[in-house]
C-alpha positions as CSV (number, residue, x, y, z in Angstrom):
1,X,170.9,-108.0,3.0
2,X,173.7,-107.0,0.7
3,X,176.3,-104.5,1.5
4,X,175.0,-102.3,-1.2
5,X,171.5,-102.4,0.0
6,X,172.8,-101.5,3.9
7,X,174.5,-98.5,2.3
8,X,171.6,-97.4,0.3
9,X,169.2,-97.7,3.2
10,X,171.8,-95.5,5.4
11,X,171.9,-92.8,2.8
12,X,168.3,-92.5,2.6
13,X,167.9,-92.4,6.3
14,X,170.4,-89.6,6.4
15,X,168.8,-87.4,3.5
16,X,168.1,-84.0,4.8
17,X,164.7,-82.0,4.6
18,X,166.2,-79.9,1.7
19,X,167.4,-82.9,-0.2
20,X,164.0,-84.7,0.5
21,X,162.2,-81.5,-1.1
22,X,164.3,-81.2,-4.0
23,X,165.3,-84.7,-5.1
24,X,162.0,-86.6,-4.8
25,X,159.0,-86.2,-7.0
26,X,156.7,-86.8,-4.1
27,X,158.5,-84.8,-1.6
28,X,156.0,-82.0,-1.0
29,X,153.0,-84.3,-0.4
30,X,155.1,-86.4,2.2
31,X,156.6,-83.4,3.8
32,X,153.2,-82.0,4.1
33,X,151.9,-85.0,6.0
34,X,154.9,-85.2,8.3
35,X,154.3,-81.6,9.2
36,X,150.8,-82.3,10.0
37,X,151.4,-85.2,12.1
38,X,154.1,-83.3,14.0
39,X,152.3,-80.1,14.5
40,X,149.0,-81.8,15.6
41,X,149.3,-84.3,18.3
42,X,145.5,-84.4,18.6
43,X,146.0,-87.1,15.5
44,X,148.0,-89.2,17.8
45,X,145.1,-89.6,20.2
46,X,143.3,-91.5,17.5
47,X,145.9,-94.1,18.0
48,X,144.6,-95.3,21.2
49,X,145.8,-98.5,22.6
50,X,147.1,-100.0,19.2
51,X,150.2,-98.0,19.5
52,X,152.0,-95.5,17.2
53,X,154.1,-98.1,15.4
54,X,150.9,-99.9,14.5
55,X,149.5,-96.8,13.0
56,X,152.7,-96.0,11.1
57,X,153.5,-92.7,13.2
58,X,157.1,-91.7,13.3
59,X,159.0,-90.6,16.4
60,X,157.3,-87.4,17.6
61,X,154.0,-89.1,18.7
62,X,153.0,-91.1,21.9
63,X,152.8,-95.0,21.8
64,X,149.3,-94.4,23.1
65,X,146.8,-91.9,24.1
66,X,148.6,-89.9,27.0
67,X,147.1,-88.5,30.3
68,X,149.8,-85.9,30.7
69,X,150.8,-83.5,27.9
70,X,153.5,-81.8,29.9
71,X,155.6,-82.5,33.1
72,X,156.8,-80.0,35.6
73,X,159.5,-81.4,37.8
74,X,160.3,-79.6,41.1
75,X,163.5,-81.2,41.9
76,X,164.8,-80.7,45.5
77,X,168.5,-81.1,45.1
78,X,170.3,-82.2,48.1
79,X,167.6,-84.5,49.5
80,X,165.0,-83.2,51.7
81,X,164.3,-85.0,55.0
82,X,161.1,-87.1,54.6
83,X,161.1,-87.7,58.5
84,X,160.6,-83.9,59.1
85,X,158.1,-83.3,56.1
86,X,155.9,-86.3,55.0
87,X,156.6,-89.6,56.8
88,X,155.3,-89.3,60.5
89,X,157.1,-91.7,62.6
90,X,156.1,-91.4,66.3
91,X,158.3,-94.4,67.3
92,X,161.2,-92.2,66.9
93,X,160.1,-89.9,69.7
94,X,159.5,-93.0,71.9
95,X,163.1,-94.1,71.3
96,X,164.8,-90.7,71.4
97,X,168.5,-91.2,71.8
98,X,168.5,-94.8,71.9
99,X,170.6,-96.8,69.2
100,X,169.1,-97.7,66.0
101,X,168.7,-101.5,66.4
102,X,171.0,-103.4,64.3
103,X,168.0,-105.6,63.2
104,X,166.7,-102.5,61.4
105,X,170.0,-101.4,59.9
106,X,170.7,-104.9,58.8
107,X,174.3,-104.0,57.8
108,X,173.1,-101.7,55.0
109,X,175.8,-99.4,53.3
110,X,176.4,-96.0,54.9
111,X,178.5,-92.9,53.7
112,X,181.8,-92.3,54.9
113,X,180.5,-89.5,57.0
114,X,178.6,-91.9,59.4
115,X,180.1,-95.3,58.8
116,X,182.8,-94.5,61.5
117,X,180.3,-93.4,64.2
118,X,180.2,-95.5,67.3
119,X,176.5,-95.3,67.8
120,X,173.5,-94.3,66.0
121,X,171.1,-92.6,68.2
122,X,167.5,-92.2,66.9
123,X,166.2,-88.5,66.3
124,X,162.6,-87.7,66.1
125,X,161.6,-84.6,64.1
126,X,161.6,-81.4,65.9
127,X,158.3,-80.4,64.2
128,X,154.7,-81.5,64.7
129,X,152.7,-83.4,62.2
130,X,148.9,-82.9,61.9
131,X,146.2,-84.6,59.8
132,X,145.0,-83.1,56.5
133,X,142.6,-83.7,53.7
134,X,139.7,-86.1,53.1
135,X,142.0,-89.1,54.2
136,X,143.8,-87.5,57.2
137,X,147.1,-87.3,55.8
138,X,149.9,-86.6,58.2
139,X,151.9,-83.5,57.1
140,X,154.5,-81.5,58.9
141,X,153.7,-78.1,60.2
142,X,156.7,-77.0,58.0
143,X,154.5,-77.5,55.0
144,X,151.2,-75.6,55.8
145,X,150.5,-74.8,52.1
146,X,151.2,-78.2,50.9
147,X,148.9,-79.5,53.5
148,X,146.3,-77.5,51.6
149,X,146.6,-79.5,48.5
150,X,146.7,-83.0,49.8
151,X,143.4,-83.8,48.2
152,X,144.9,-83.3,44.9
153,X,148.2,-85.3,45.5
154,X,149.4,-88.8,45.5
155,X,152.3,-89.4,47.9
156,X,154.7,-92.2,47.3
157,X,156.4,-92.9,50.7
158,X,158.3,-96.1,49.5
159,X,160.8,-94.7,46.9
160,X,164.3,-96.1,46.9
161,X,167.4,-95.8,44.9
162,X,170.8,-97.6,44.4
163,X,172.9,-94.4,44.7
164,X,174.1,-93.2,48.1
165,X,175.9,-89.9,47.3
166,X,174.5,-86.8,45.7
167,X,176.0,-86.7,42.3
168,X,175.5,-90.3,41.0
169,X,171.9,-90.1,42.8
170,X,170.8,-87.0,40.9
171,X,172.2,-88.3,37.8
172,X,170.3,-91.6,38.2
173,X,167.0,-89.8,38.6
174,X,167.6,-87.6,35.7
175,X,169.3,-90.0,33.1
176,X,168.5,-93.5,34.4
177,X,172.3,-94.2,35.1
178,X,174.6,-93.2,37.8
179,X,177.3,-92.5,35.3
180,X,177.2,-89.4,33.3
181,X,176.8,-89.4,29.3
182,X,173.3,-90.7,29.2
183,X,170.5,-88.4,27.7
184,X,168.4,-86.6,30.4
185,X,164.8,-87.3,31.1
186,X,163.5,-84.2,29.3
187,X,165.7,-85.1,26.4
188,X,164.0,-88.7,26.0
189,X,160.6,-87.0,26.2
190,X,161.8,-84.3,23.5
191,X,163.0,-87.2,21.3
192,X,159.9,-89.2,21.8
193,X,157.2,-86.7,21.5
194,X,158.6,-83.7,19.6
195,X,157.5,-80.3,20.1
196,X,154.0,-78.5,20.1
197,X,155.7,-75.1,19.7
198,X,158.2,-74.4,17.0
199,X,159.2,-71.2,18.8
200,X,160.2,-72.8,22.0
201,X,162.4,-75.5,23.0
202,X,160.4,-78.8,24.3
203,X,162.9,-79.1,27.4
204,X,163.5,-76.0,29.5
205,X,165.6,-76.1,32.8
206,X,165.3,-73.5,35.6
207,X,167.5,-73.2,38.5
208,X,167.3,-71.6,42.0
209,X,168.8,-71.9,45.5
210,X,167.2,-71.8,48.9
211,X,170.5,-71.4,50.8
212,X,174.3,-71.4,49.9
213,X,176.6,-74.1,50.3
214,X,174.8,-76.9,48.8
215,X,175.8,-79.6,46.1
216,X,176.6,-78.4,42.8
217,X,174.5,-79.2,39.5
218,X,176.1,-80.1,36.2
219,X,174.9,-79.7,32.6
220,X,175.1,-83.5,32.2
221,X,171.7,-83.6,34.0
222,X,170.1,-81.8,31.2
223,X,172.4,-83.1,28.3
224,X,170.9,-84.7,25.3
225,X,173.8,-87.5,25.7
226,X,173.9,-89.7,22.5
227,X,170.7,-88.4,21.3
228,X,170.6,-85.6,18.6
229,X,171.7,-82.3,20.0
230,X,168.3,-80.8,19.3
231,X,166.9,-82.5,22.3
232,X,169.3,-81.0,24.9
233,X,167.7,-79.0,27.8
234,X,167.9,-75.3,27.3
235,X,168.8,-73.3,30.5
236,X,166.7,-70.3,31.1
237,X,168.0,-67.6,33.5
238,X,166.8,-64.7,35.1
239,X,167.9,-61.3,33.9
240,X,168.0,-59.5,30.7
241,X,169.5,-62.4,28.9
242,X,167.5,-65.5,29.8
243,X,169.3,-67.6,27.3
244,X,173.0,-67.3,26.7
245,X,174.1,-65.9,23.3
246,X,170.4,-65.8,22.1
247,X,170.4,-61.9,21.5
248,X,172.2,-60.6,18.4
249,X,175.5,-58.9,19.0
250,X,175.7,-55.2,18.8
251,X,175.6,-54.0,15.3
252,X,173.4,-57.1,14.0
253,X,169.8,-56.6,13.4
254,X,167.2,-59.3,13.0
255,X,167.4,-58.9,9.1
256,X,171.1,-59.3,9.2
257,X,170.9,-62.4,11.3
258,X,168.3,-63.9,8.8
259,X,170.7,-63.3,5.9
260,X,173.4,-64.9,7.8
261,X,171.4,-67.9,8.8
262,X,170.4,-68.5,5.0
263,X,174.1,-68.1,4.0
264,X,175.2,-70.6,6.7
265,X,172.3,-73.1,5.7
266,X,173.8,-73.3,2.1
267,X,177.2,-73.9,3.5
268,X,176.0,-76.4,6.0
269,X,174.1,-78.3,3.2
270,X,177.1,-78.7,1.1
271,X,178.9,-80.1,4.2
272,X,176.0,-82.5,4.9
273,X,176.0,-83.8,1.2
274,X,179.7,-84.7,1.6
275,X,179.7,-86.3,4.9
276,X,176.1,-87.3,5.6
277,X,176.3,-86.4,9.2
278,X,172.9,-85.7,10.6
279,X,174.2,-83.4,13.4
280,X,174.9,-80.9,10.7
281,X,171.2,-80.6,10.2
282,X,170.4,-80.7,13.8
283,X,172.9,-77.7,14.4
284,X,171.1,-75.7,11.8
285,X,167.9,-76.6,13.4
286,X,169.3,-75.2,16.7
287,X,170.2,-72.1,14.9
288,X,166.8,-71.6,13.6
289,X,165.2,-72.2,16.8
290,X,167.4,-69.6,18.4
291,X,166.3,-67.2,15.8
292,X,162.6,-67.9,16.6
293,X,163.3,-67.7,20.4
294,X,164.5,-64.1,20.1
295,X,160.8,-63.2,19.9
296,X,159.1,-65.9,21.9
297,X,161.5,-66.1,24.9
298,X,161.5,-62.3,26.2
299,X,157.6,-62.4,26.4
300,X,157.4,-65.7,28.1
301,X,160.2,-64.9,30.7
302,X,158.5,-61.5,31.6
303,X,156.5,-62.0,34.8
304,X,156.2,-58.2,35.4
305,X,152.6,-58.1,33.8
306,X,151.3,-61.0,36.1
307,X,148.5,-59.7,38.3
308,X,149.0,-58.9,41.9
309,X,146.8,-62.1,43.0
310,X,149.4,-64.2,41.4
311,X,152.2,-62.8,43.4
312,X,150.1,-63.0,46.4
313,X,149.3,-66.7,45.6
314,X,153.1,-67.8,44.9
315,X,154.5,-65.6,47.9
316,X,156.6,-62.5,48.0
317,X,159.5,-64.3,46.7
318,X,157.8,-64.7,43.2
319,X,158.5,-61.1,42.6
320,X,162.2,-61.7,42.7
321,X,163.6,-63.3,39.5
322,X,165.5,-66.4,40.0
323,X,163.9,-67.6,43.0
324,X,162.0,-71.0,43.4
325,X,158.7,-69.0,43.5
326,X,159.5,-66.9,40.5
327,X,160.5,-70.1,38.6
328,X,157.1,-71.7,39.5
329,X,155.3,-68.8,37.8
330,X,157.8,-69.2,34.9
331,X,156.9,-73.0,34.8
332,X,153.4,-72.4,34.5
333,X,154.0,-69.7,31.9
334,X,156.2,-72.2,29.8
335,X,153.7,-75.1,29.7
336,X,151.2,-72.4,28.5
337,X,153.6,-72.1,25.5
338,X,153.3,-76.0,25.1
339,X,156.8,-76.9,26.4
340,X,156.7,-80.3,27.3
341,X,159.1,-80.8,30.1
342,X,160.2,-78.1,32.5
343,X,162.8,-79.1,35.1
344,X,163.2,-76.9,38.2
345,X,166.2,-77.7,40.3
346,X,166.3,-76.1,43.8
347,X,169.3,-76.4,45.9
348,X,170.0,-76.2,49.5
349,X,168.6,-79.5,51.0
350,X,171.7,-81.1,52.1
351,X,171.5,-81.0,55.7
352,X,174.1,-83.0,57.7
353,X,174.0,-80.8,60.6
354,X,171.8,-78.0,62.0
355,X,169.0,-79.9,60.2
356,X,165.9,-78.2,62.3
357,X,166.9,-74.6,61.3
358,X,168.0,-75.3,57.7
359,X,165.1,-77.5,56.7
360,X,162.7,-74.7,58.3
361,X,164.5,-72.3,55.6
362,X,164.2,-74.7,52.9
363,X,160.7,-75.6,53.3
364,X,159.7,-71.9,53.5
365,X,161.4,-71.3,50.3
366,X,159.3,-73.9,48.3
367,X,156.1,-74.7,50.2
368,X,153.8,-71.8,49.2
369,X,155.1,-71.7,45.7
370,X,154.7,-75.4,45.0
371,X,151.3,-75.4,46.3
372,X,150.3,-72.3,44.4
373,X,151.7,-74.1,41.3
374,X,149.1,-76.9,41.7
375,X,146.3,-74.3,42.5
376,X,147.1,-72.1,39.6
377,X,147.0,-74.9,37.1
378,X,144.1,-76.2,38.7
379,X,142.1,-72.8,38.4
380,X,143.2,-72.4,34.6
381,X,142.1,-76.0,33.8
382,X,145.6,-77.3,33.1
383,X,146.2,-79.5,36.1
384,X,144.2,-82.4,34.2
385,X,146.8,-82.3,31.4
386,X,149.9,-81.5,33.3
387,X,151.7,-83.7,35.9
388,X,153.7,-81.9,38.7
389,X,156.5,-83.8,40.5
390,X,158.1,-82.9,43.9
391,X,161.0,-84.7,45.3
392,X,164.8,-85.2,45.7
393,X,167.5,-87.9,44.8
394,X,167.1,-89.9,48.2
395,X,166.0,-89.5,51.5
396,X,167.5,-89.1,55.2
397,X,168.2,-91.6,57.9
398,X,166.4,-92.0,61.2
399,X,169.6,-91.5,63.3
400,X,171.4,-88.3,63.9
401,X,174.9,-87.7,62.3
402,X,177.1,-86.2,64.9
403,X,175.9,-84.7,68.4
404,X,172.2,-85.1,69.0
405,X,170.3,-82.5,71.1
406,X,166.4,-81.6,70.9
407,X,167.2,-78.4,69.0
408,X,170.2,-79.6,66.8
409,X,170.8,-82.7,64.9
410,X,171.7,-83.9,61.3
411,X,170.7,-86.9,59.0
412,X,173.0,-88.7,56.7
413,X,172.0,-89.9,53.1
414,X,169.3,-92.5,53.0
415,X,168.8,-94.2,49.8
416,X,166.4,-97.1,51.0
417,X,163.4,-95.1,51.6
418,X,162.0,-91.8,50.8
419,X,158.9,-89.8,49.7
420,X,157.9,-87.9,46.7
421,X,154.7,-86.4,45.6
422,X,152.8,-86.0,42.3
423,X,149.8,-84.2,41.3
424,X,147.7,-83.6,38.2
425,X,147.3,-85.6,35.0
426,X,146.6,-89.3,35.5
427,X,147.5,-89.8,39.0
428,X,145.1,-90.5,41.9
429,X,143.9,-87.6,44.2
430,X,144.4,-87.7,48.0
431,X,146.2,-90.9,47.8
432,X,149.3,-92.5,49.8
433,X,151.2,-95.5,48.3
434,X,153.8,-97.6,50.0
435,X,154.9,-97.7,53.6
436,X,158.0,-97.7,55.6
437,X,158.7,-99.2,59.0
438,X,158.4,-97.6,62.5
439,X,161.8,-96.1,61.9
440,X,161.2,-94.8,58.5
441,X,164.4,-96.9,57.6
442,X,163.2,-99.9,55.4
443,X,160.2,-100.2,53.1
444,X,157.8,-102.8,54.3
445,X,155.0,-102.4,51.6
446,X,155.0,-101.4,47.8
447,X,158.4,-100.5,47.0
448,X,159.1,-98.1,44.0
449,X,162.5,-98.0,42.4
450,X,163.7,-95.0,40.4
451,X,163.2,-96.8,37.2
452,X,159.8,-97.8,38.2
453,X,159.0,-94.0,38.9
454,X,160.4,-93.1,35.4
455,X,158.4,-95.7,33.8
456,X,155.4,-94.5,35.3
457,X,155.7,-91.0,34.4
458,X,156.6,-91.8,30.9
459,X,153.5,-94.0,30.7
460,X,151.5,-90.9,31.9
461,X,152.9,-89.2,28.8
462,X,151.8,-91.8,26.4
463,X,155.2,-93.5,26.2
464,X,156.0,-97.2,26.5
465,X,159.3,-97.0,28.3
466,X,160.3,-100.3,26.7
467,X,159.7,-99.0,23.3
468,X,161.3,-95.6,23.4
469,X,164.8,-96.7,22.4
470,X,167.9,-95.3,20.6
471,X,170.6,-97.3,19.1
472,X,174.0,-96.0,20.1
473,X,177.3,-97.9,19.5
474,X,175.6,-101.3,18.7
475,X,173.2,-101.3,21.8
476,X,169.7,-100.0,22.2
477,X,169.3,-97.6,25.1
478,X,166.3,-96.5,26.9
479,X,165.8,-94.2,30.0
480,X,165.0,-97.0,32.1
481,X,167.9,-99.2,30.9
482,X,166.7,-102.9,31.3
483,X,164.4,-102.3,34.2
484,X,161.3,-100.5,35.4
485,X,157.5,-101.3,35.7
486,X,154.6,-98.9,35.7
487,X,153.3,-98.4,39.0
488,X,149.4,-99.0,38.1
489,X,148.0,-98.5,41.6
490,X,148.7,-94.8,41.6
491,X,147.1,-94.1,38.3
492,X,143.6,-92.5,38.2
């Protein structure tokens, strides 16, 4: 291809919507078709297994018919101990206080917090496990409400990751890389599937804390990275201003804001025609979205009109803005507004010491609301098209960090095995996948890597994780990098 042809193609690719409409004779017809395809994802269902590319559909549509239209990801930041919650290990009680056998540890990497310990005394959970559901799943007494939804849940007890410390581990789950700078998971979904509601962002982030003193969270976790900025996550906060700088300044009414945006669009258009920088148009798209959100967001964020039975279902905390329970109610309202990816981060699970008391506090802060969200979606007929995910960045080790007593012990980071659960669209009900050894230390059956998990969720949303790519600095990137396979046995 000649240099002239390459330049010509580049210019055509960068033409803005305004140029397209004004400078091409068939612009209106083509734009109308694109609008129809973007606004009505039911057309994408007709693609079936042939894939979007075969049907000529642009980015903004699934590669094949999706099972899940939306995802609510209840991320438990700090890494909850699977041994206290979901992975019952009576062997730890039998060997209470004895040293973890070297044949089990196998010289695996430890953090600096326990690498210097002279011994690794095994610690069984202080809390009892009981059988629940049609398949007699063993669930901790700390999670009584979650125990009531196990017939709707798939538990993956064989998750593993490569990161051993919080920041790289959370970043790995959310962006597919331990280093910052990559697009977040929700941004990839926004880029791949577009939006079903032009008045709301397709990727929303909610934050809460179960207790103080936990690991911090950073904006890189919901960043668009090298994707267009319109795909970055938008943080919604409790209070009168749920989105920073969304409301008009004092003295500026909605009509004045509209005139300002119209004038700004003309200036930006001239700038774009000079520079051909697509980010100029993306920036204007964000301004327009903010304008529309001024009406849509306050209505969505107002939970005061929810009936009493909803607050009773989610728990008393759901009446308190900014709590995990209140955010779960908001998550349900957001997916009712067709937000595609809702990311809840709940901080407080980092328990290196005083674990029995602290994990009881944390479990209480999430158990009722997590189960209520699943039941609420189910009663509204939304669970069949919504995927709910619950889990942290890694697990906790079988031995005690520091001094061990029956009432007080801690657990260090453990990336080699941990548990998450999923419920809703496209996953089996009342199902357990994967198995760890008698110590909950190593996976002995059906390991699931972080990239496998990412590939599976993307598959449920109708995305082939190997096909959703973005070229940046000469390389084609994707969420799962060059790894990942769909975990087909958990699919319904």
